[in-house]
C-alpha positions, 0 to 999 in steps of 0.5 A, a space after each residue: 353338311 351339304 344342305 341345311 338339315 334344320 330346314 329339312 326337319 322343318 319341311 318334314 314336320 310340316 308334311 307330318 303335321 298335314 298327314 302327307 306321306 313322303 319319301 326323303 331322298 338326297 340328290 343333286 348335292 341336296 335334299 328332296 321330299 318326294 310326294 306321290 313318287 314325284 319331286 315336290 320340294 327340296 333344299 339345294 345348298 342353303 335354299 329351298 328348292 320349290 317345284 311350283 306350277 310354271 303358270 305361276 312363274 310371273 307371280 312367284 318371281 316378283 316375291 322377295 328372295 325368289 329366283 328361277 332355278 338354273 342348271 348348267 345355264 338352263 332355266 328349270 321351268 317350274 323350279 324356284 330357289 327361295 332364300 332362307 331369309 324369307 323362310 324364318 317363320 313356319 308361316 313363311 315356309 308353309 306358304 311355299 310348301 303349300 304351293 309345291 303341294 298344290 302343284 304336285 298332283 299335276 306334276 309329271 313323275 320322273 321316269 324310273 330307270 330299269 334295272 
């Protein structure tokens, strides 16, 4: 198991409960939920990968168990990793998922590769 499948189920259940259509994808060695054809929220190793409005960075990184995501030594603007220890309850997970959903309409869609 490359990612926490139980957390993936909890994330999908929240979107199902809200009636939000999504697509599940495995990518970057993890799991991602796409909303409106855009990466919304996912799991990287055992942590929640949250795509949140970059304007909220200062507020977000002040919280316990949160850090900006880095890939190859580069900070990923608007992407945050949340420790599973602060995601134990539905309310805690729901908080982070809602921040991702709030940003989704403003997020840029990744370019699709031509076949």
